[in-house]
N, C-alpha and C positions, 0 to 999 in steps of 0.2 A: 192465953196466960202470958204475961210478960215477965221475963227474968230481969230484975232491976239492973244487975251489973252488965248485962249484954245490951240493954236498951231496945230490944226488939222482940218479936214474937218468939215464944218458947213453948213447946208442947208439954213439958213436964212429964207427968205420969203416963200420958198418952203418946209419948215420943216413939218414933220408929225404932230407936235403940232398944226399947223394951222387947219388941218383936224380934230383934236381931239376936237376942240371947237364946232363943229357942228355935228361931227360923220359922218358916211356913212350910208345912208338909201335909199332904193329904192325897186323896184320890182325885186325879184330874180326869175330866171327861171332855173330849174334843168334838165340837160340832163344826164340820167343814162347810162353811157357807160359800166359799169360792167354788167348791164342787157342785153345789146346788144352784147357785145363782150367777156364777161367772165373775168376771173382774169389773164389770160395769158398775158404776156407783148406783146404789139403790138403798133406800131406807127400809129396814125390816122391822116389823112389829111382831107381836106375839104369834099370830097365825103363821107367818113365814118361818119363824124360829121353830115352832112345833112341827111344821111340815118337813123341815130339814131333819129334825130329830127323828121323826117317824120313818122317813126314807132311809136314814142311816142307822136305824135301830139303836138310837141313843136313849138311854134311860138316865135321867137326872135325879139324884137322890140327895137327901139331907146330908150336909157336910161336904158335898162335892165342890171342887174348884172348876167352874164352868169356863172352858177355853174356847174361844171363837176364832177360827181361822178364816180370814177374808181374802188372803193373797196379797194384801197391801204391802207388808214388809218385804215380800219377795220382789215385788215390782220396784219398791224403793231401793233395795240393795242392787237390783239389776241396772240401775241408773249410774252405777259406778261413780258416786260422789258428784254427779252433774244433775242435780234434782230439777225436774221440770214441774214447777208448782201447779200450773193449770192441769197437767196430766194427772198429778196426784189427787187433785180435788175432784176428778171424775173417776177415780179408781176405787173399786171394791165397796162392799156392803158396810153399812153402819146401822146401829140399832136405834130405833125410835124410842128415846127415853121418855117421851111424853105419852106413850101408849099405856093407858090404864091397865089393860089386861096383862101386859108385860110386867108392869110394876107389881101387880098382884101376884103373878107367877114368881117373881124374885122373892117377894116376902114369904109366900106360902111354901115354896120349894125347900127352903132351909139351906140353900147353897151357902158356902163359906166365903167365896170370893169369885170375881169374874176377871178374866184376862183375855185380851184380844191382841191381834197383830196390827191393829190400825191405831190412828190417833184418837184418843178420848173414848173409844168404844162406841159412844153414841153420836148421833148426828149433830153437827155444828148448826145450831139454830140461828146463828147470826144475831139479829136484834130482836128476834121474837122472844117474848117473855111469857112464862107460864105462871099463872096465879097459884099461889099456895096459901094455906091457911095463915101462915106467918110471913107472907111477903111474896117475892117473885124470884124466879131462877131462870138462867139461860140454859142450864144443863140439868134437867129433871132427874136423870138416872144417877148422876153424881150426887145430887141432893139427897135422893132416897138412900142410896147405898152407903155413902160416906157419913153423912150427917145424921140420918135417922136409924140406919141399921148397923153402923160401925163396920161395914163390910169393905174390904180392900179391893181396889181396882188395879189391874195391871194393863199397861198400854205399850204398844210397839214391841210385843214379844215376837219371836220367830218360831213358827210352827211348821215350816215347809218340810223338812226331813221327817219330823215326827208324824205328820199327816200322811206322808207317803208310806212310812213303815206300818202305821196302823191300818191303812187301807189294804195293803198287801197281806196283812195277817188277819183281816176281818175283825178288827178290834176298834174300840174308841175310848178305852180306859187305860190309865197308867198311873204310876206313883209319881207325884210331883213334889219336888223340893225347890223352894224359891227363897233363899235367904237374902234379906236386905242388908245394907251396910249399917254398921253401928254408928249412927250419927245422933248424938245426944240432942234432944229437944226438937229434932226435925219431924215433920209429919209425913214425909215420903222419902223414898230412896230408890235408886236403881236396884234391880235384883239380878241374880244369876240363876235363872230357872233351869232345872235339870229334870228330864222325864226318864224314869226307869221303867222299862218294858220287859 
């Protein structure tokens, strides 16, 4: 939707400022993919995600905010502002957004949102395009979650200290608060996530 006086895109009733009035709160559940698969870049589908959940005794329930720790943000911060792009492109797991079984799981699980500590959550497919009933997409998970399910995605979150605390206490659930900025008409925003354990 365009706002005439601004002359550009404007989200109107679906703007992130509406979410900022109440914030985002709910039960977060952490799957530690770095713990299972290390820091080497790999693309994980449904089977790999479920294997990690089973080993870590993670139960994902309707309304949960699924948090995926890959170790990416910790490596990035460890570079101390001297980012080595080739190294980052080979670092940490990403989700296979084109995996049909994973897409079905996201739909059927009833999760409220997905957040990860990497860039985009899903694999960068480059120039590969995946056919959809209504066109093509380069990022199938984004297409499914944002456009079809209205589900929020969080990227480049930091889970290092939380993951360590949860591991030491034999837990994987926590109360998550992630308020966005009040930016009228915008479709996204940085958030300041806080885990209460």
